C-alpha positions in Angstrom: 7.2 22.0 4.3 4.0 20.8 2.7 3.5 17.9 0.3 0.2 17.0 -1.3 -1.2 13.5 -1.7 -4.7 12.7 -2.9 -6.8 14.6 -0.4 -4.0 14.6 2.1 -1.5 17.4 2.8 1.7 16.2 4.6 3.3 18.8 6.8 6.9 18.2 7.9 7.5 19.8 11.3 10.8 21.3 12.4 11.2 18.3 14.6 12.1 15.5 12.1 10.3 12.9 14.2 6.9 14.4 13.7 4.6 14.7 10.6 1.1 15.9 10.3 -1.4 14.6 7.8 -4.0 17.2 7.1 -7.3 16.1 5.4 -10.2 17.7 3.7 -12.5 15.2 5.2 -13.3 14.9 8.9 -11.9 11.6 10.3 -13.0 12.0 13.9 -15.4 14.1 15.9 -14.3 17.4 17.4 -11.8 16.4 20.1 -8.1 15.8 20.4 -7.0 12.3 21.5 -3.4 11.0 21.8 -2.6 7.3 21.5 0.8 5.7 22.1 2.3 2.4 21.1 2.0 -0.1 22.5 -1.7 0.5 23.3 -2.7 0.7 27.0 -5.5 -1.1 28.7 -8.1 1.6 28.0 -7.2 1.7 24.3 -10.4 0.1 23.0 -12.7 2.4 25.0 -10.8 5.5 23.9 -10.9 4.4 20.3 -14.7 4.4 20.5 -14.7 8.1 21.4 -13.2 9.0 18.0 -15.6 7.1 15.9 -15.3 4.2 13.5 -13.2 6.0 10.8 -10.8 7.7 13.2 -10.5 4.5 15.3 -9.7 2.5 12.2 -7.0 5.0 11.1 -5.4 5.1 14.6 -5.4 1.4 15.0 -3.8 0.8 11.6 -1.1 3.5 12.0 -0.1 2.5 15.6 0.4 -1.1 14.2 3.1 0.3 11.8 6.6 -0.6 12.9 8.5 2.6 13.9 5.4 4.6 15.0 5.5 5.8 18.6 2.5 8.1 18.9 -0.6 9.3 17.1 -2.6 12.4 17.9 -5.9 12.8 16.1 -8.1 15.8 15.5 -11.1 16.1 13.1 -9.0 17.0 10.1 -5.4 16.3 11.3 -3.5 13.2 12.2 -0.1 13.9 13.8 2.3 11.0 13.9 5.5 10.8 16.0 8.0 8.1 14.9 10.7 6.4 16.9 14.1 7.8 16.4 15.2 4.6 14.8 12.2 4.7 12.4 12.4 5.9 8.8 9.8 8.1 7.1 10.6 6.4 3.8 9.2 3.1 5.2 6.5 4.5 7.5 4.9 7.2 5.4 3.5 5.0 2.5 1.8 2.8 5.1 0.3 5.8 6.9 -1.1 7.2 3.6 -2.4 3.7 2.7 -4.2 3.5 6.1 -5.7 7.0 5.7 -6.9 6.3 2.2 -8.5 3.0 3.4 -10.2 5.0 6.2 -11.6 7.5 3.6 -12.9 4.6 1.5 -14.7 3.2 4.6 -16.2 6.7 5.2 -17.4 6.9 1.6 -19.0 3.4 2.0 -20.8 4.5 5.2 -22.2 7.6 3.4 -23.8 5.6 0.6 
């Protein structure tokens, strides 16, 4: 199932614990990285590999209560929540973090 938000398409996977946020704008360089909560010791160095915008989005989303894992690609952010988490509480915060990342990218382009 697809659901559109301003510049973001939300894809609900068959697994109810996973959602993908597909973007029109690249949020990271071409590579796939997976981050889990809580962040490990190499977290900061791995964040640098996905750029400022992607790093900001991953950091903000992993800080959301109920988020277990974030996988980032250039135009997709896949989020796995904890079984006890609720998309009704988590998703608005994810969309807010992505929109804030887009604003940062727009500021950097000016």
